[in-house]
C-alpha positions in Angstrom: 3.7 4.2 -43.0 2.8 4.4 -39.3 3.7 0.8 -38.8 7.2 1.2 -40.4 7.7 4.3 -38.2 6.9 2.3 -35.1 9.2 -0.5 -36.1 12.0 2.2 -36.7 11.5 3.4 -33.2 11.5 -0.2 -31.9 14.8 -0.9 -33.7 16.6 2.1 -32.3 19.4 1.9 -29.8 19.2 1.1 -26.2 19.3 4.7 -25.2 16.5 5.8 -27.6 14.3 2.9 -26.3 14.9 3.9 -22.7 14.1 7.5 -23.7 10.8 6.4 -25.2 10.0 4.5 -22.0 10.9 7.5 -19.8 8.9 9.9 -22.0 5.8 7.7 -21.7 6.1 7.6 -17.9 6.5 11.4 -17.8 3.4 11.7 -20.0 1.5 9.4 -17.7 2.5 11.5 -14.6 1.6 14.8 -16.3 -1.7 13.4 -17.4 -2.6 12.4 -13.8 -1.1 15.3 -11.9 -1.5 18.2 -14.3 -4.3 17.4 -16.7 -6.4 15.6 -14.0 -6.9 12.5 -16.1 -8.1 9.5 -14.0 -5.2 7.2 -13.2 -7.0 4.2 -14.8 -7.2 6.0 -18.2 -3.8 7.6 -17.9 -2.0 4.3 -17.1 -4.0 2.3 -19.8 -3.4 5.0 -22.4 0.3 5.1 -21.6 0.5 1.3 -21.9 -1.2 1.3 -25.4 1.0 4.2 -26.6 4.1 2.4 -25.3 3.0 -0.8 -27.1 2.8 1.1 -30.4 6.1 3.0 -30.0 8.0 -0.1 -28.9 6.9 -2.1 -31.9 4.4 -4.6 -30.7 2.4 -5.7 -33.8 -1.0 -4.0 -33.9 -2.7 -7.4 -34.2 -1.1 -8.5 -30.9 -1.9 -5.4 -28.8 -5.5 -6.5 -28.0 -4.3 -9.8 -26.7 -1.6 -8.2 -24.6 -4.2 -5.8 -23.1 -6.5 -8.7 -22.3 -3.8 -10.8 -20.7 -2.5 -7.9 -18.5 -6.0 -6.8 -17.5 -7.5 -10.2 -16.9 -4.5 -11.4 -14.9 -5.4 -9.0 -12.0 -9.0 -10.2 -11.9 -8.0 -13.8 -11.9 -5.4 -13.2 -9.1 -5.4 -10.4 -6.6 -8.8 -8.7 -7.1 -10.7 -10.9 -4.6 -7.9 -10.3 -2.0 -8.3 -6.6 -2.4 -12.1 -6.8 -2.1 -12.0 -9.0 1.1 -9.3 -6.8 2.7 -11.4 -3.7 2.0 -14.5 -5.3 3.4 -12.8 -6.3 6.6 -11.5 -2.8 7.1 -15.0 -1.3 6.4 -16.6 -3.6 9.0 -14.0 -2.7 11.6 -14.5 0.9 10.9 -18.3 0.9 10.9 -18.7 -1.3 14.0 -16.2 0.6 16.1 -13.7 -2.3 16.0 -10.9 0.0 15.0 -11.7 2.4 17.9 -11.9 -0.6 20.3 -8.3 -1.6 19.2 -7.2 2.0 19.7 -8.7 2.1 23.2 -7.0 -1.1 24.2 -3.6 0.3 23.3 -4.4 3.6 25.0 -5.3 1.7 28.3 -2.1 -0.2 28.3 0.4 2.6 27.7 -1.4 5.8 26.9 -0.7 7.9 30.0 2.9 6.8 30.3 3.9 7.1 26.6 1.2 8.9 24.8 3.1 9.4 21.5 4.2 5.8 21.4 0.6 4.7 22.1 -0.8 6.8 19.3 1.9 5.5 16.9 1.1 1.9 17.7 -2.6 2.5 17.5 -2.1 3.9 14.0 0.1 1.0 13.0 -2.4 -1.6 14.1 -5.5 0.1 12.8 -4.1 0.7 9.4 -3.4 -2.9 8.7 -7.1 -3.5 7.7 -8.3 0.1 7.5 -7.3 2.8 5.0 -5.0 5.4 6.6 -7.3 8.3 5.7 -10.3 6.6 7.4 -8.2 5.4 10.2 -7.0 8.9 11.0 -10.6 10.3 11.1 -11.7 7.4 13.3 -8.8 7.6 15.8 -7.7 11.2 16.0 -10.4 12.1 18.6 -8.7 9.6 20.9 -5.4 11.3 20.4 -6.9 14.7 21.3 -8.5 13.3 24.4 -5.2 11.5 25.4 -3.3 14.8 25.0 -5.7 16.5 27.4 -5.5 13.7 30.0 -1.7 13.4 29.8 -1.0 17.1 29.8 0.7 17.0 26.4 0.1 19.1 23.3 -2.0 17.4 20.5 0.2 18.0 17.5 3.0 15.5 18.4 0.4 12.8 19.0 -1.3 13.5 15.7 2.0 13.2 13.8 2.8 10.0 15.6 -0.6 8.6 14.7 -0.2 9.7 11.1 3.2 8.0 10.9 1.9 4.7 12.3 -1.1 4.7 10.0 1.1 5.5 6.9 3.7 2.9 7.7 1.2 0.0 7.7 -0.6 1.5 4.7 2.3 1.1 2.3 4.0 -2.0 3.7 1.6 -4.5 5.3 -1.1 -6.6 3.5 -4.1 -6.8 3.5 -3.9 -3.1 2.7 -4.8 -3.0 -1.0 -1.5 -1.4 -2.2 0.9 -4.0 -0.7 -1.5 -6.8 -1.5 -1.7 -5.7 -5.2 2.1 -5.3 -5.4 2.6 -8.8 -3.9 0.3 -10.3 -6.5 1.8 -8.4 -9.4 5.3 -9.5 -8.5 4.4 -13.2 -8.2 4.0 -13.3 -4.4 0.3 -14.0 -4.2 1.0 -17.3 -2.4 3.8 -15.8 -0.3 1.8 -13.1 1.4 3.1 -14.2 4.8 6.7 -13.3 3.7 5.5 -9.9 2.6 3.6 -9.4 5.8 6.7 -10.4 7.9 9.0 -8.1 6.0 6.3 -5.3 6.1 6.1 -5.5 9.8 9.8 -5.2 10.3 10.4 -2.5 7.8 7.4 -0.4 8.9 8.4 -0.6 12.6 12.0 0.5 11.7 10.7 3.4 9.6 8.7 4.6 12.7 11.8 5.0 14.9 12.9 8.3 13.3 9.2 9.3 13.0 8.8 8.9 16.7 11.8 11.2 17.4 10.6 13.7 14.8 7.0 13.9 16.1 8.3 15.0 19.5 9.9 18.1 18.1 6.6 20.0 17.6 4.4 21.9 20.0 1.3 24.2 20.0 2.9 26.5 17.5 1.5 24.1 14.8 -1.9 23.8 16.4 -5.0 24.8 14.6 -7.7 27.1 16.1 -10.3 25.3 14.1 -13.2 25.1 16.5 -15.2 22.9 14.1 -12.4 20.3 14.4 -12.6 20.4 18.2 -16.4 20.0 18.0 -16.0 17.0 15.7 -13.4 15.4 18.0 -15.6 15.8 21.1 -18.6 14.3 19.3 -16.7 11.4 17.9 -15.0 10.7 21.3 -18.3 10.2 22.9 -19.1 7.2 20.8 -17.7 4.5 23.0 -17.5 1.0 21.4 -19.3 -1.8 23.2 -17.1 -4.6 21.8 -13.9 -6.1 23.0 -10.6 -5.5 21.5 -10.0 -9.3 21.2 -13.1 -9.6 19.0 -11.9 -6.7 16.8 -8.4 -8.2 16.6 -9.6 -11.6 15.3 -10.2 -10.6 11.7 -6.6 -9.2 11.6 -4.8 -12.1 13.3 -6.9 -15.0 11.9 -5.7 -14.7 8.2 -2.1 -14.3 9.3 -2.4 -17.5 11.4 -4.1 -19.4 8.5 -1.4 -18.3 6.0 1.3 -19.3 8.5 -0.2 -22.7 8.9 -0.4 -23.1 5.1 3.3 -22.3 4.8 4.2 -24.7 7.6 2.2 -27.5 5.9 4.4 -27.1 2.8 7.6 -27.3 4.8 7.1 -30.3 7.1 5.8 -33.8 6.7 2.1 -34.0 7.6 -0.5 -36.5 6.7 -1.8 -35.8 3.2 -5.3 -34.9 4.3 -4.2 -32.4 6.9 -1.6 -30.8 4.6 -4.2 -30.4 1.9 -6.6 -28.7 4.2 -4.0 -26.4 5.8 -2.7 -25.4 2.4 -6.2 -24.7 1.2 -7.0 -22.6 4.3 -3.7 -20.8 3.9 -4.4 -19.4 0.4 -4.8 -15.6 0.8 -8.2 -15.5 -0.8 -9.5 -18.3 1.5 -7.8 -16.9 4.6 -9.3 -13.4 4.0 -12.7 -14.9 3.2 -12.7 -16.7 6.6 -11.5 -13.5 8.3 -14.4 -11.7 6.8 -16.8 -14.3 8.2 -15.1 -13.7 11.6 -16.4 -10.1 11.3 -20.0 -11.4 11.7 -19.9 -11.5 15.5 -18.9 -7.8 15.4 -21.9 -6.9 13.3 -24.2 -9.0 15.5 -22.8 -7.5 18.7 -23.5 -4.0 17.4 -26.9 -5.1 15.9 -25.6 -4.1 12.5 -26.1 -7.3 10.6 -28.9 -5.7 8.6 -26.4 -3.1 7.4 -23.9 -5.6 6.0 -25.4 -5.2 2.5 -24.8 -1.4 2.6 -21.3 -1.9 4.0 -20.5 -4.3 1.2 -21.9 -1.9 -1.4 -19.7 1.0 -0.1 -16.7 -1.3 0.2 -17.1 -2.5 -3.5 -17.2 1.2 -4.5 -14.0 1.7 -2.6 -12.2 -1.4 -3.9 -13.4 -1.0 -7.5 -11.2 1.9 -8.5 -8.2 0.3 -6.8 -8.8 -3.0 -8.7 -9.2 -1.2 -12.1 -6.1 1.0 -11.6 -4.3 -2.2 -10.6 -5.6 -3.9 -13.8 -4.4 -0.9 -15.9 -1.0 -1.3 -14.3 -1.2 -5.0 -15.2 -1.6 -4.0 -18.9 1.4 -1.7 -18.6 3.4 -4.6 -17.2 2.3 -6.9 -20.0 3.3 -4.3 -22.6 6.8 -4.0 -20.9 7.2 -7.8 -21.1 5.7 -8.3 -24.7 7.7 -5.4 -26.2 11.1 -6.9 -25.6 11.9 -3.9 -23.4 13.3 -6.3 -20.8 16.0 -7.3 -23.3 17.0 -3.7 -23.5 17.3 -3.6 -19.7 19.4 -6.7 -19.8 21.8 -5.1 -22.3 22.4 -2.2 -19.9 21.8 -4.4 -16.8 25.1 -3.6 -15.1 24.3 0.1 -14.6 20.7 -0.6 -13.5 21.6 -3.6 -11.4 24.0 -1.4 -9.5 21.0 0.5 -8.2 19.4 -2.7 -6.9 16.2 -2.1 -4.9 16.8 1.7 -5.2 15.5 1.4 -8.8 11.9 0.5 -7.9 12.1 2.9 -5.0 12.9 5.9 -7.2 10.1 5.0 -9.7 7.6 4.8 -6.9 8.8 8.0 -5.2 8.6 9.9 -8.5 5.0 8.6 -9.1 4.0 9.3 -5.5 5.4 12.8 -5.3 3.9 13.7 -8.8 0.4 12.5 -8.4 -0.2 12.0 -4.7 -1.7 8.5 -4.3 0.4 5.9 -2.6 -1.8 3.1 -4.0 -1.4 4.3 -7.6 2.4 4.6 -7.1 2.6 1.1 -5.6 0.5 -0.7 -8.2 2.0 1.2 -11.2 5.6 0.5 -10.1 4.8 -3.2 -9.3 3.3 -3.6 -12.8 6.4 -2.3 -14.4 8.6 -4.7 -12.4 6.5 -7.8 -13.3 6.8 -11.2 -11.7 10.0 -12.6 -10.3 9.4 -16.0 -11.9 8.9 -14.6 -15.4 12.1 -14.7 -17.4 10.8 -11.8 -19.6 10.1 -9.4 -16.7 12.1 -6.4 -15.5 12.5 -8.3 -12.2 14.3 -11.0 -14.0 16.4 -8.5 -15.9 17.5 -6.8 -12.7 18.3 -10.2 -11.0 15.3 -10.3 -8.6 14.4 -13.9 -9.2 13.6 -15.4 -5.8 10.6 -14.8 -3.5 12.8 -13.1 -0.9 14.2 -10.7 -3.6 10.7 -10.0 -4.9 9.5 -9.3 -1.3 12.3 -6.8 -0.8 11.3 -5.1 -4.1 7.7 -4.8 -2.8 9.2 -3.2 0.3 11.2 -0.8 -1.8 8.1 0.2 -3.7 6.3 0.8 -0.5 9.1 3.0 0.7 8.9 5.0 -2.5 5.2 5.3 -2.1 5.5 7.1 1.2 8.1 9.6 -0.2 6.6 12.1 0.1 3.1 13.2 1.2 2.3 16.8 0.3 -0.5 19.0 -1.1 -1.6 16.6 -3.9 -2.1 13.8 -1.4 -5.5 13.5 0.3 -3.9 12.0 3.4 -1.9 15.2 3.8 -5.1 17.2 4.1 -6.8 14.6 6.4 -3.8 14.8 8.8 -3.5 18.6 8.8 -7.3 19.1 8.9 -8.3 16.5 11.5 -5.0 16.7 13.3 -5.2 20.3 14.2 -2.2 21.3 12.2 -2.2 24.6 10.3 -2.0 24.0 6.5 1.1 26.2 6.1 2.9 24.0 8.6 2.0 20.8 6.8 5.2 20.8 4.7 7.6 21.1 7.7 5.6 18.5 9.7 3.8 15.8 7.5 5.9 16.2 4.4 9.3 16.2 6.1 8.3 13.3 8.3 7.2 11.1 5.4 10.5 12.0 3.6 12.5 10.8 6.7 10.4 7.7 6.9 10.8 6.8 3.3 14.6 7.4 3.2 15.0 5.4 6.4 13.0 2.5 5.0 14.9 2.3 1.7 18.3 2.5 3.6 17.2 -0.5 5.7 15.9 -2.4 2.7 19.1 -1.7 0.7 21.1 -3.1 3.6 18.9 -6.1 3.9 19.3 -6.8 0.2 23.0 -6.5 0.4 23.1 -9.1 3.2 20.4 -11.5 2.1 20.6 -11.5 -1.7 
């Protein structure tokens, strides 16, 4: 009886099938945001429910789950782990602060807001934006005093810089996972390049916006001031060049790997460069380049503890990503993509705005940018899979897939509000009164997200 009912659902019209899919996504959002179900269980449960309602045979569902779940571990999981480890080492050794100090020395006194924005943008490439803000905010407070400016504009500029890298530029786990889930695991350099451009363009209005605020938003939290002063006194004893190496090195290796596939080189050299340019290998080498930082700070004995903490951080991200992989596998196996193709004209008209809207809804509803990115990417599927939603919407090239990843990132920053931990980190450590968070942090992330999707839509219209 239940099986016949599910097949009846599966045989319904295009509209009813779309409604089932929409209802499942709403249920997932409510489970995460309202019922406080862990995203891993909410996404996995939604995937299984959707598999039943869309008529996948019961005997096939375990195989679909295994394929979707295992695909993440065989592909992007190691990249997420290595990226998280690099960020942890830079944070623990003072490398992130060393990079921040270098930018401050170059342009801090003349352009303090721009300095803090660039500091955030650089630091958040390997370091989570929440941790990056805690690490760097004392520098902004000190710079505000020395330059005679108020701290809130600098804190907002820092928050914007950190957030832009966090949603657009690998090896931050969200963009890395999205690249892998859309078939771009070996084209990370393309994603990095587009991420750099889109993130910087989204910061232009944020720079203007951050300059509109003054001491009226400042907090009188003396505990924050004490924390800032104590943190500021911890001067890093390492060079910015040494701290920059783990960020630049994998990008260079991936670039060389791409070049090796485009030009005629001796077979042996091309093989070696291609091998070194694989994202997993490039990030593994970048992690090894962190060892001088640990030795310089006499922290090599702490590497085990740093790894343990990093694995605890990366673990939930990987498992949520894997649950998203199951959701993507269900979408593919259920024939849902054929439904999309039947109504493809209306959805294709949305273009890259379609994944942007899904990610924005998920972000605003449950707060986590990483969950919004990985869940949306899993729904879109791989660009080179004829049964994926990417294929149904016409995104069938690496460039198209990379623009979709950018659109997902733009949605994942729209918007940060009270259900987002980063919102509270910025308002708490940034000296911004909680009641002012919506007209500062929330409005700024809305402007950034809309700017980014406008740029991405224009780029898609020109390039695709």
